[in-house]
Backbone bond lengths (Angstrom), bond angles and torsions (degrees), N, CA, C in turn:
res aa  C-N    CA-C-N  psi(-1)  N-CA   C-N-CA  omega(-1)  CA-C   N-CA-C  phi
1 M - - - 1.427 - - 1.528 106.67 -
2 L 1.255 117.89 134.89 1.393 126.70 -178.96 1.570 108.98 -68.53
3 D 1.309 115.46 126.76 1.533 119.95 169.95 1.514 112.14 -64.11
4 I 1.314 116.93 135.82 1.493 119.98 174.13 1.460 109.32 -63.22
5 P 1.267 118.36 126.57 1.490 123.83 179.27 1.489 112.13 -55.91
6 A 1.307 119.51 134.34 1.420 123.18 -177.84 1.532 117.49 -55.03
7 G 1.354 113.21 -30.83 1.499 119.10 176.27 1.482 115.20 -69.77
8 L 1.294 119.99 -7.74 1.462 120.77 176.98 1.563 109.96 -101.57
9 L 1.261 122.14 -5.86 1.455 123.43 -172.94 1.530 109.04 -83.04
10 G 1.349 112.27 141.12 1.487 119.19 173.10 1.467 119.10 74.35
11 R 1.382 116.19 13.88 1.481 118.60 -175.27 1.510 106.85 -157.03
12 P 1.358 120.37 161.08 1.453 121.30 177.50 1.588 105.05 -81.95
13 F 1.333 110.85 155.62 1.478 116.09 -179.54 1.498 111.79 -149.46
14 T 1.329 121.62 159.38 1.405 119.50 -178.28 1.538 112.06 -91.81
15 R 1.228 116.64 167.55 1.442 122.36 176.25 1.561 109.66 -58.64
16 V 1.295 116.94 -43.88 1.452 124.07 -176.83 1.624 106.78 -61.67
17 E 1.315 117.87 -45.17 1.478 119.33 177.38 1.526 109.73 -60.78
18 A 1.348 121.44 -45.17 1.369 125.33 178.47 1.440 113.52 -57.38
19 N 1.385 117.40 -52.68 1.459 121.63 -179.93 1.610 110.29 -56.75
20 R 1.385 114.46 -36.48 1.439 118.60 -174.13 1.538 111.03 -66.55
21 T 1.353 116.68 -28.09 1.407 122.55 -177.09 1.562 111.75 -96.66
22 G 1.326 118.23 7.69 1.455 123.02 176.36 1.470 117.13 95.60
23 V 1.382 115.24 8.96 1.513 117.57 174.43 1.542 107.24 -92.93
24 S 1.334 117.82 121.81 1.389 124.37 179.96 1.486 114.37 -77.62
25 D 1.397 116.71 167.39 1.395 117.11 175.55 1.537 110.19 -67.28
26 R 1.280 117.49 -34.71 1.435 120.75 177.98 1.511 111.90 -62.14
27 M 1.328 121.19 -42.14 1.428 127.15 170.45 1.533 111.65 -54.07
28 L 1.324 113.29 -47.91 1.474 119.30 -176.94 1.574 110.91 -58.98
29 R 1.304 115.73 -28.93 1.437 120.19 177.85 1.498 112.94 -78.85
30 G 1.262 118.91 -8.00 1.435 124.22 -176.27 1.542 114.07 -78.68
31 Q 1.301 116.59 -177.06 1.439 123.67 -172.74 1.596 109.22 -75.84
32 R 1.219 118.82 -19.45 1.461 121.56 -175.53 1.589 113.24 -77.28
33 F 1.368 113.30 -10.81 1.520 114.43 -173.91 1.471 103.23 -132.80
34 V 1.435 114.05 154.23 1.413 123.96 179.45 1.478 107.23 -125.65
35 R 1.349 116.89 125.11 1.496 120.99 176.85 1.609 108.42 -78.17
36 I 1.338 115.24 129.51 1.413 122.21 179.79 1.466 107.56 -99.44
37 H 1.305 121.07 -57.43 1.446 129.71 175.57 1.524 109.93 -128.95
38 A 1.265 115.26 173.94 1.507 117.22 177.29 1.487 107.02 -61.10
39 G 1.352 117.69 118.56 1.374 122.09 177.53 1.445 117.11 80.39
40 V 1.396 117.97 11.67 1.487 121.52 -176.68 1.516 106.64 -134.44
41 Y 1.296 113.91 133.93 1.525 119.30 -171.77 1.547 111.30 -139.00
42 R 1.271 114.27 168.70 1.511 126.36 171.75 1.507 106.47 -140.67
43 T 1.317 119.51 159.06 1.448 124.20 176.36 1.528 105.02 -77.63
44 A 1.353 117.41 146.58 1.418 118.68 -174.11 1.596 115.12 -64.01
45 D 1.358 111.28 -17.10 1.536 111.05 178.26 1.501 111.80 -96.18
46 T 1.291 119.46 7.41 1.475 125.23 176.42 1.529 108.79 -86.71
47 P 1.227 122.55 118.90 1.524 122.60 -176.09 1.542 109.11 -69.44
48 A 1.374 112.24 139.11 1.425 121.85 -174.71 1.501 108.34 -81.99
49 S 1.331 116.98 63.19 1.504 122.50 -177.15 1.478 108.77 -75.81
50 L 1.346 115.18 165.31 1.451 118.06 176.99 1.535 115.41 -58.08
51 P 1.370 117.52 -44.42 1.513 118.67 179.12 1.583 108.51 -59.73
52 L 1.234 113.73 -45.86 1.535 117.74 -176.31 1.615 108.16 -61.50
53 L 1.357 115.46 -49.82 1.476 116.29 179.87 1.548 112.91 -63.55
54 A 1.331 116.85 -30.14 1.440 120.51 176.54 1.489 111.46 -69.08
55 R 1.331 116.75 -45.82 1.443 121.57 175.84 1.589 111.82 -59.18
56 A 1.320 114.65 -35.56 1.429 117.84 -179.59 1.499 109.25 -70.41
57 A 1.337 118.40 -40.45 1.485 119.91 -178.35 1.532 109.57 -66.06
58 L 1.339 119.16 -34.83 1.395 123.49 -173.81 1.535 104.10 -69.32
59 L 1.242 127.31 -20.19 1.479 130.42 -179.84 1.523 108.68 -70.20
60 V 1.394 118.61 -24.99 1.387 119.92 -176.74 1.505 114.99 -121.02
61 L 1.308 118.86 -1.07 1.437 126.19 175.19 1.443 112.95 -84.92
62 P 1.364 120.63 165.95 1.492 120.52 -178.76 1.545 108.12 -68.20
63 P 1.297 120.15 151.51 1.422 125.19 176.77 1.472 109.20 -55.66
64 G 1.350 118.67 142.22 1.438 122.37 177.28 1.534 113.38 89.70
65 S 1.315 116.17 -2.07 1.486 120.16 176.52 1.467 112.26 -64.82
66 A 1.321 120.02 148.00 1.449 122.64 178.25 1.492 113.14 -142.17
67 L 1.273 116.75 141.06 1.526 124.30 178.70 1.548 107.04 -55.95
68 S 1.291 115.36 133.52 1.446 121.05 -172.13 1.576 111.75 -141.39
69 H 1.291 111.67 176.77 1.493 120.61 170.10 1.617 108.70 60.28
70 V 1.305 116.92 -140.08 1.489 119.95 -175.57 1.537 110.69 -71.28
71 S 1.357 118.11 -22.77 1.462 119.68 178.55 1.499 109.64 -68.35
72 N 1.386 117.91 -38.05 1.398 122.71 174.91 1.466 111.45 -60.06
73 L 1.324 117.68 -45.46 1.517 121.18 179.67 1.564 110.28 -62.04
74 Q 1.312 116.70 -37.96 1.434 120.20 -179.05 1.501 112.87 -69.16
75 L 1.329 115.98 -38.46 1.476 116.69 174.05 1.538 111.61 -64.22
76 R 1.297 115.30 -36.22 1.576 120.62 -177.78 1.579 108.98 -72.88
77 G 1.284 117.36 -9.22 1.474 117.67 179.84 1.562 117.41 103.84
78 F 1.334 113.27 12.01 1.505 119.11 -178.33 1.505 105.76 -102.39
79 A 1.329 121.77 113.98 1.427 125.61 -179.48 1.536 111.29 -76.64
80 V 1.279 114.57 111.49 1.521 118.88 178.99 1.533 105.42 -161.45
81 G 1.347 111.59 146.73 1.458 119.38 173.21 1.488 116.83 68.27
82 P 1.438 119.54 174.04 1.408 119.43 179.29 1.554 107.66 -82.62
83 G 1.364 112.89 162.48 1.465 118.73 -177.75 1.505 110.87 -70.30
84 L 1.353 121.21 -28.01 1.430 122.88 -175.89 1.440 109.07 -129.66
85 P 1.276 121.98 150.45 1.465 125.74 -1.37 1.565 111.02 -73.64
86 L 1.292 114.44 158.36 1.486 119.93 175.12 1.553 105.96 -81.51
87 H 1.356 112.57 137.36 1.433 117.54 -174.64 1.596 105.36 -104.22
88 F 1.339 112.18 134.40 1.460 120.75 176.79 1.552 108.70 -131.47
89 A 1.367 115.87 154.39 1.457 121.19 171.36 1.504 111.47 -118.84
90 S 1.292 114.33 147.62 1.483 121.62 177.46 1.512 112.44 -155.68
91 D 1.311 114.75 149.02 1.515 117.60 174.87 1.538 110.66 -97.81
92 H 1.280 113.90 10.46 1.479 115.26 178.73 1.563 112.18 -71.15
93 P 1.329 115.48 138.19 1.498 117.08 -172.38 1.503 112.25 -70.52
94 H 1.264 118.54 -22.22 1.461 118.78 -178.51 1.494 112.86 -103.23
95 Q 1.320 117.11 122.33 1.465 124.41 -179.27 1.494 111.50 -81.37
96 H 1.345 114.04 140.10 1.464 116.38 -177.04 1.599 104.57 -113.93
97 V 1.315 116.48 133.35 1.466 120.17 175.47 1.467 107.79 -98.44
98 R 1.325 114.11 119.53 1.471 121.73 177.20 1.621 109.71 -131.05
99 E 1.327 113.41 144.11 1.449 116.41 178.21 1.469 112.42 -64.16
100 G 1.340 117.46 128.92 1.394 119.17 -177.95 1.447 120.18 79.28
101 V 1.337 115.65 8.70 1.489 124.22 -176.00 1.500 109.85 -130.18
102 R 1.311 115.61 135.00 1.476 121.18 172.88 1.526 109.54 -121.36
103 L 1.316 116.41 111.12 1.523 123.55 -177.89 1.533 110.17 -95.71
104 H 1.346 113.37 117.16 1.470 119.69 176.52 1.533 111.22 -95.01
105 R 1.334 114.89 131.28 1.520 117.40 -179.22 1.487 108.63 -88.32
106 Y 1.334 113.74 125.70 1.486 124.21 172.59 1.509 104.16 -97.53
107 L 1.359 112.78 142.60 1.494 119.96 175.24 1.514 113.41 -81.70
108 R 1.343 116.14 -18.98 1.461 121.93 179.43 1.490 108.78 -122.79
109 P 1.346 121.04 166.24 1.428 126.40 -179.94 1.527 108.86 -55.76
110 V 1.395 117.64 143.21 1.388 120.68 -179.81 1.451 113.02 -82.10
111 I 1.330 117.96 126.12 1.433 122.01 178.06 1.502 107.35 -85.77
112 T 1.251 119.25 125.88 1.451 122.69 -170.48 1.561 111.13 -126.22
113 E 1.320 110.10 155.60 1.508 121.05 163.12 1.567 108.55 -123.56
114 I 1.298 116.17 169.94 1.399 124.09 179.10 1.557 109.87 -107.83
115 V 1.357 118.26 118.47 1.423 122.97 176.68 1.553 107.64 -127.10
116 D 1.325 112.21 122.89 1.513 116.76 -178.71 1.567 110.23 55.67
117 G 1.290 118.85 34.99 1.457 122.26 179.29 1.476 117.12 76.93
118 L 1.349 115.13 8.76 1.523 120.58 -176.29 1.549 108.56 -115.82
119 P 1.278 117.36 137.22 1.469 118.55 169.03 1.494 115.27 -68.31
120 V 1.344 118.74 130.38 1.470 123.32 -178.84 1.498 110.92 -135.15
121 T 1.241 120.53 157.66 1.431 122.48 -178.63 1.555 107.09 -73.81
122 D 1.307 117.72 151.44 1.443 123.18 -175.22 1.580 109.85 -67.29
123 P 1.326 122.73 158.59 1.387 127.47 -174.36 1.623 111.84 -59.84
124 L 1.339 113.51 -42.14 1.475 116.08 -178.22 1.497 112.33 -61.39
125 R 1.350 117.64 -50.00 1.433 118.69 176.33 1.562 114.00 -65.93
126 T 1.369 114.60 -32.69 1.398 117.78 179.40 1.541 111.74 -62.80
127 F 1.343 115.98 -40.59 1.472 118.31 -176.43 1.512 112.01 -62.51
128 V 1.380 117.78 -37.46 1.437 122.13 179.74 1.580 108.03 -74.00
129 D 1.345 115.08 -40.70 1.481 116.86 -179.21 1.552 109.96 -60.23
130 V 1.278 116.94 -46.63 1.505 115.39 -174.78 1.498 110.97 -70.62
131 A 1.294 122.20 -12.96 1.399 126.64 176.72 1.530 109.79 -58.91
132 T 1.352 115.03 -20.98 1.445 120.88 -179.63 1.555 110.07 -86.66
133 Q 1.367 115.69 -7.70 1.502 117.79 -176.19 1.498 111.82 -119.48
134 L 1.356 118.04 -20.21 1.459 117.91 -174.36 1.464 111.70 -115.07
135 D 1.258 119.05 158.23 1.528 122.09 170.82 1.542 110.02 -79.31
136 D 1.348 110.54 171.95 1.528 115.01 -174.64 1.566 111.18 -54.35
137 R 1.341 117.08 -47.69 1.486 118.72 -175.06 1.477 113.43 -61.84
138 R 1.345 116.72 -42.96 1.527 117.93 179.99 1.522 110.44 -71.99
139 L 1.406 116.00 -31.97 1.545 117.57 176.90 1.538 107.24 -67.09
140 L 1.289 119.36 -37.78 1.467 119.33 177.63 1.568 109.46 -60.56
141 R 1.277 115.52 -42.28 1.455 120.39 179.57 1.621 106.14 -55.59
142 V 1.314 118.13 -45.92 1.442 120.14 -178.40 1.524 112.29 -65.07
143 G 1.381 116.17 -40.98 1.448 118.09 -179.95 1.574 109.24 -66.14
144 D 1.284 117.08 -46.33 1.470 118.61 175.78 1.505 115.40 -53.06
145 W 1.376 111.15 -42.12 1.505 117.73 -175.82 1.548 108.46 -68.08
146 F 1.409 116.85 -48.10 1.420 121.14 179.45 1.500 110.48 -49.74
147 V 1.388 114.73 -52.10 1.492 120.31 -172.02 1.482 111.31 -78.77
148 G 1.344 117.43 -29.43 1.485 121.31 -178.96 1.444 118.49 -79.62
149 S 1.356 112.74 -34.19 1.536 112.75 -177.50 1.533 116.40 -137.03
150 Q 1.348 116.20 -0.73 1.508 118.27 -177.78 1.552 112.27 -112.08
151 G 1.238 114.29 13.83 1.528 118.70 174.29 1.555 116.72 74.63
152 V 1.355 114.59 14.72 1.444 117.14 -174.77 1.558 104.33 -86.66
153 S 1.339 115.43 139.41 1.487 123.65 177.49 1.456 109.57 -77.54
154 L 1.332 118.10 129.21 1.449 122.82 174.73 1.510 111.87 -55.42
155 E 1.290 115.73 -44.17 1.463 124.49 -177.94 1.495 105.96 -62.84
156 Q 1.248 123.52 -48.62 1.502 125.29 176.58 1.467 115.93 -56.86
157 L 1.357 113.48 -42.39 1.474 118.13 -178.55 1.528 109.78 -68.26
158 R 1.314 119.11 -39.25 1.466 120.33 179.65 1.563 108.25 -71.19
159 S 1.219 117.07 -41.88 1.496 121.23 179.86 1.590 109.60 -63.46
160 Y 1.276 116.87 -38.11 1.485 117.43 -174.32 1.585 106.92 -73.52
161 A 1.420 116.16 -41.65 1.406 116.86 178.99 1.506 111.44 -66.45
162 H 1.337 118.72 -34.67 1.517 121.61 -178.61 1.578 107.88 -66.17
163 D 1.278 115.57 -40.88 1.501 119.98 -170.41 1.590 113.35 -87.05
164 S 1.329 114.95 -15.13 1.435 117.90 -177.27 1.568 114.53 -77.32
165 H 1.274 113.48 154.84 1.525 118.05 175.73 1.619 105.73 -132.30
166 L 1.311 117.31 47.70 1.419 124.05 -174.99 1.546 105.98 -101.10
167 D 1.393 112.77 167.27 1.462 118.20 169.83 1.519 108.84 -59.79
168 G 1.294 115.04 135.29 1.455 120.73 174.25 1.556 111.07 93.25
169 V 1.355 118.24 -6.19 1.443 119.37 -175.32 1.511 112.26 -64.55
170 R 1.303 125.09 -28.88 1.409 126.49 179.43 1.473 111.35 -60.33
171 R 1.345 115.20 -49.03 1.512 120.37 176.90 1.551 109.50 -70.62
172 A 1.224 120.62 -39.23 1.401 124.00 175.56 1.548 112.83 -52.72
173 R 1.332 116.68 -50.43 1.429 123.74 178.96 1.493 112.12 -63.36
174 R 1.282 115.40 -40.65 1.444 121.26 179.26 1.528 111.78 -62.28
175 V 1.267 114.18 -44.15 1.500 121.05 -173.37 1.508 111.41 -83.43
176 V 1.324 119.85 -36.11 1.485 121.55 -176.61 1.538 112.84 -59.00
177 R 1.367 115.62 -25.13 1.432 119.93 179.71 1.627 110.91 -66.52
178 L 1.291 112.40 -20.60 1.454 116.69 179.45 1.527 113.47 -97.91
179 V 1.337 120.66 -8.06 1.417 122.40 -177.82 1.526 108.25 -65.97
180 A 1.360 114.38 139.54 1.440 117.07 -177.83 1.462 109.96 -131.40
181 E 1.319 118.66 158.90 1.505 121.42 175.94 1.530 109.07 -88.94
182 R 1.374 112.36 156.81 1.445 119.19 172.51 1.555 115.35 73.50
183 V 1.387 115.55 14.66 1.497 119.50 176.64 1.544 106.59 -70.73
184 A 1.303 111.96 131.80 1.535 116.18 -171.33 1.508 116.62 -89.29
185 S 1.407 115.76 -22.09 1.457 118.79 -176.67 1.513 110.49 -160.00
186 P 1.409 113.94 161.82 1.475 115.45 178.25 1.527 110.81 -65.15
187 R 1.272 120.70 -29.66 1.455 121.46 -179.99 1.554 110.04 -70.48
188 E 1.285 116.62 -29.46 1.469 119.47 175.28 1.554 108.24 -69.87
189 T 1.301 117.47 -39.67 1.391 123.85 173.32 1.587 109.43 -54.35
190 D 1.338 112.03 -51.97 1.504 116.56 -177.81 1.501 111.02 -58.73
191 L 1.417 118.72 -38.92 1.370 121.41 -178.47 1.565 110.87 -62.48
192 R 1.344 111.43 -49.39 1.498 117.10 175.31 1.484 111.95 -54.18
193 W 1.294 119.55 -44.70 1.504 128.38 179.82 1.511 109.67 -52.55
194 W 1.335 115.97 -53.13 1.480 120.54 -172.51 1.474 109.78 -73.30
195 L 1.298 121.24 -29.43 1.487 123.32 173.09 1.475 110.82 -66.46
196 H 1.340 114.46 -43.65 1.528 120.38 172.44 1.499 110.44 -57.07
197 R 1.300 118.70 -50.79 1.446 122.56 -177.14 1.448 112.53 -63.67
198 G 1.291 116.10 -28.34 1.420 123.18 177.18 1.557 116.26 -77.84
199 G 1.301 116.16 0.76 1.393 124.49 -179.02 1.572 118.37 77.82
200 L 1.295 115.46 15.81 1.523 122.06 178.53 1.517 107.09 -85.15
201 P 1.274 113.44 154.28 1.557 122.26 179.79 1.509 104.48 -64.25
202 D 1.339 112.42 150.94 1.475 119.27 173.29 1.540 112.58 -69.63
203 P 1.338 119.87 125.94 1.456 120.09 174.64 1.507 116.41 -77.77
204 E 1.269 119.58 165.04 1.462 124.98 163.01 1.622 107.75 -70.33
205 V 1.272 110.96 145.55 1.450 115.32 -174.85 1.473 112.32 -116.09
206 N 1.438 115.24 123.75 1.406 123.30 177.18 1.518 112.13 48.85
207 V 1.329 114.76 66.61 1.472 119.16 179.53 1.548 108.77 -127.18
208 E 1.367 112.13 162.70 1.474 117.27 -176.07 1.539 111.89 -79.20
209 I 1.325 113.50 142.08 1.412 122.61 179.54 1.498 107.88 -111.76
210 H 1.338 117.30 131.12 1.490 125.99 177.22 1.458 112.99 -121.72
211 D 1.395 123.11 152.44 1.449 121.02 173.68 1.528 107.41 -84.31
212 D 1.418 114.40 -177.92 1.384 117.51 -175.79 1.547 117.35 -63.03
213 R 1.332 115.40 -12.76 1.455 121.17 178.16 1.498 111.55 -97.43
214 G 1.301 117.31 2.87 1.474 120.66 178.82 1.502 111.49 90.11
215 Q 1.307 119.03 1.15 1.430 120.55 178.65 1.502 115.02 -71.34
216 W 1.305 116.89 131.72 1.504 119.78 -179.21 1.534 112.13 -63.12
217 L 1.323 115.68 133.27 1.455 115.89 177.11 1.545 112.24 -113.89
218 A 1.268 113.49 -44.24 1.547 118.02 -171.50 1.483 112.89 -165.77
219 R 1.252 114.79 165.79 1.500 120.96 166.95 1.486 104.68 -108.62
220 G 1.296 118.00 115.03 1.508 122.82 -172.02 1.479 110.03 -97.59
221 D 1.396 115.28 145.23 1.454 123.39 -178.15 1.553 108.46 -67.71
222 L 1.407 114.57 -65.16 1.441 122.12 -178.32 1.477 107.18 -128.64
223 V 1.367 117.01 114.70 1.406 121.46 -168.32 1.455 114.50 -117.51
224 Y 1.336 115.71 125.87 1.534 120.14 172.20 1.526 105.33 -105.20
225 R 1.389 113.46 93.79 1.427 117.05 -169.22 1.480 114.12 -66.90
226 K 1.359 120.77 -41.14 1.334 124.79 179.47 1.504 115.44 -56.46
227 E 1.283 111.86 -46.04 1.532 119.69 -177.03 1.466 109.82 -86.84
228 K 1.305 120.65 -5.29 1.540 127.98 -173.58 1.590 108.55 47.97
229 V 1.382 111.38 55.02 1.441 117.25 170.28 1.497 111.93 -115.30
230 L 1.247 119.46 127.69 1.464 123.76 -179.76 1.580 111.77 -112.43
231 V 1.296 115.49 118.83 1.466 119.53 -178.69 1.578 107.01 -107.86
232 E 1.313 113.29 119.03 1.464 120.22 -174.52 1.500 108.83 -117.33
233 Y 1.372 112.93 136.44 1.475 119.41 167.31 1.483 110.85 -92.29
234 D 1.347 117.68 125.20 1.418 125.30 -178.02 1.487 109.38 -115.58
235 G 1.324 115.73 100.05 1.443 118.90 176.58 1.468 118.51 -99.41
236 W 1.353 113.12 8.71 1.461 121.82 -177.69 1.528 113.28 -121.97
237 Q 1.304 117.43 26.44 1.488 120.84 -167.49 1.513 110.20 -62.25
238 H 1.356 119.99 -24.95 1.472 120.18 -176.94 1.474 112.24 -105.57
239 E 1.302 118.73 5.90 1.513 118.81 -173.10 1.500 112.64 -120.10
240 R 1.293 120.20 21.27 1.410 122.74 179.43 1.565 110.88 -92.55
241 D 1.411 114.57 145.51 1.466 116.53 173.04 1.567 105.15 -91.21
242 A 1.324 113.99 175.82 1.471 121.48 -177.46 1.496 113.45 -53.19
243 R 1.390 114.09 -45.86 1.510 119.47 -178.03 1.515 109.88 -61.34
244 Q 1.365 120.75 -41.85 1.369 125.76 -179.22 1.481 111.98 -64.90
245 R 1.356 117.92 -41.55 1.413 124.68 177.21 1.480 112.90 -62.22
246 Q 1.395 114.28 -42.13 1.467 119.76 -179.48 1.575 108.17 -67.03
247 W 1.338 116.30 -36.84 1.472 115.59 179.94 1.580 110.53 -70.20
248 D 1.308 114.51 -35.21 1.528 114.86 176.62 1.471 111.36 -63.52
249 H 1.359 117.38 -40.57 1.413 124.69 -179.16 1.570 112.01 -59.94
250 L 1.353 112.51 -46.12 1.476 119.17 179.14 1.507 109.96 -63.39
251 R 1.306 114.55 -45.04 1.457 120.43 -179.07 1.506 113.36 -58.80
252 R 1.316 114.90 -40.99 1.431 120.81 -179.32 1.535 107.19 -67.72
253 E 1.258 117.04 -43.76 1.520 122.54 -177.67 1.543 109.32 -59.46
254 Q 1.358 114.51 -43.68 1.492 119.16 175.85 1.518 115.32 -61.59
255 L 1.283 115.53 -40.62 1.480 120.97 -177.08 1.558 108.23 -74.09
256 E 1.317 118.11 -38.38 1.456 117.76 175.70 1.542 113.66 -67.63
257 A 1.347 112.86 -39.33 1.464 115.88 175.32 1.502 113.31 -57.01
258 A 1.360 116.14 -33.79 1.454 121.88 -177.92 1.577 110.05 -81.53
259 G 1.288 115.34 -2.36 1.462 115.44 177.10 1.551 114.56 102.12
260 W 1.296 115.62 7.85 1.565 119.90 -176.73 1.526 107.33 -92.49
261 R 1.306 115.25 145.92 1.436 125.80 173.33 1.464 107.81 -110.69
262 L 1.350 115.98 125.70 1.487 125.19 -179.85 1.590 113.02 -95.08
263 V 1.215 115.84 131.56 1.497 121.55 168.57 1.482 111.53 -118.97
264 V 1.270 117.32 104.53 1.477 120.01 -174.33 1.506 108.32 -99.06
265 I 1.384 110.80 129.21 1.439 118.81 -176.28 1.511 109.30 -117.98
266 T 1.297 118.88 132.55 1.474 127.20 -178.66 1.538 111.82 -103.35
267 S 1.339 116.84 168.87 1.441 118.73 176.80 1.542 110.52 -63.65
268 A 1.280 118.94 -30.81 1.449 123.48 179.41 1.544 107.21 -68.22
269 D 1.244 118.50 -36.90 1.510 124.42 -176.86 1.518 105.60 -63.97
270 L 1.350 118.94 -42.52 1.500 121.00 -177.04 1.500 115.04 -65.47
271 K 1.408 117.45 -6.28 1.407 116.92 170.60 1.558 113.69 -75.27
272 N 1.349 115.75 -12.26 1.472 121.46 174.89 1.475 109.38 -128.81
273 P 1.315 117.03 75.39 1.478 123.52 -177.68 1.470 113.88 -53.17
274 R 1.308 117.75 -36.35 1.471 123.22 -178.98 1.541 111.86 -60.67
275 H 1.332 113.70 -42.43 1.486 117.46 178.01 1.522 107.94 -69.76
276 V 1.268 119.83 -37.63 1.525 120.02 -179.51 1.552 107.37 -61.31
277 V 1.368 118.24 -49.26 1.418 118.68 177.49 1.534 115.45 -52.74
278 Q 1.388 110.10 -43.77 1.445 118.50 -176.82 1.516 108.90 -59.48
279 R 1.324 119.49 -44.82 1.454 124.75 -177.22 1.528 111.71 -59.56
280 V 1.343 112.78 -47.71 1.433 119.00 -178.82 1.499 111.08 -69.13
281 R 1.273 116.30 -37.66 1.522 118.54 176.17 1.458 112.44 -61.29
282 Q 1.327 116.86 -44.01 1.444 121.36 178.57 1.547 112.46 -63.61
283 A 1.356 115.48 -37.84 1.469 119.27 175.90 1.488 110.44 -64.10
284 L 1.279 120.27 -41.70 1.523 124.20 179.59 1.532 108.64 -68.43
285 A 1.288 115.99 -43.17 1.444 116.78 -178.23 1.566 114.75 -65.46
286 A 1.310 107.94 -31.81 1.600 112.66 176.92 1.544 111.30 -68.79
287 R 1.313 120.31 -20.32 1.414 124.76 175.94 1.515 116.25 -99.57
288 A 1.300 116.41 -0.76 1.458 121.04 -179.92 1.469 113.98 -60.77
């Protein structure tokens, strides 16, 4: 039995490439190979990961195509949406139908970046694109993530959404007003979203808190400075050691001594957003 040539391992390849290295069409139909698209294969022991499937699709899509929409987010490390179909963008006039691939037609040339060796649409366009696929809360997660950890300017994101006339732009414009810098986690985004939906004012996000003498007290998740109410998302309530619990207790004592009221929200609390909003509303009302 012919060994599979090393050059075909760990990546997608075309039938022409395989034939050139001595792998016949009959061998390609055997159990050691998997057909991905017409004329495109992988070895059976090569995992069908998102990067591999994206590279396989690029072998059959028009030149200049780029990974887009939720598939772009997934490649960048943001977990959202199903793995298939893979979404691509192209300004090519002829659309190609491929199994497991959705090709979106752009009217202008696709602006791309390279992520993990693959061409992807830029974050600004991606934010508006996924507004056609995600609801407001999940789109806010994307915006917070782009601005908080992917080096995207909040001003640029807002300007792009305001100036665009693309599909999804109405939702993008509505949501981008809520996008904030320094958001630490998707759950923190969800907490902000439910407070907003509940009609509460937007808090400051992950800012420093000082006492009346200017002494640093803490860095707060969601801060209502005027009312001295601090809302914190606690996703680690069962995973602290004794030293961490002692530090948390001391921190809380210092904040309360300085006149701050803490409202701690856990992941279990977020299953009942209405109750969360009620707790924060009551805390704010008590300080009015």
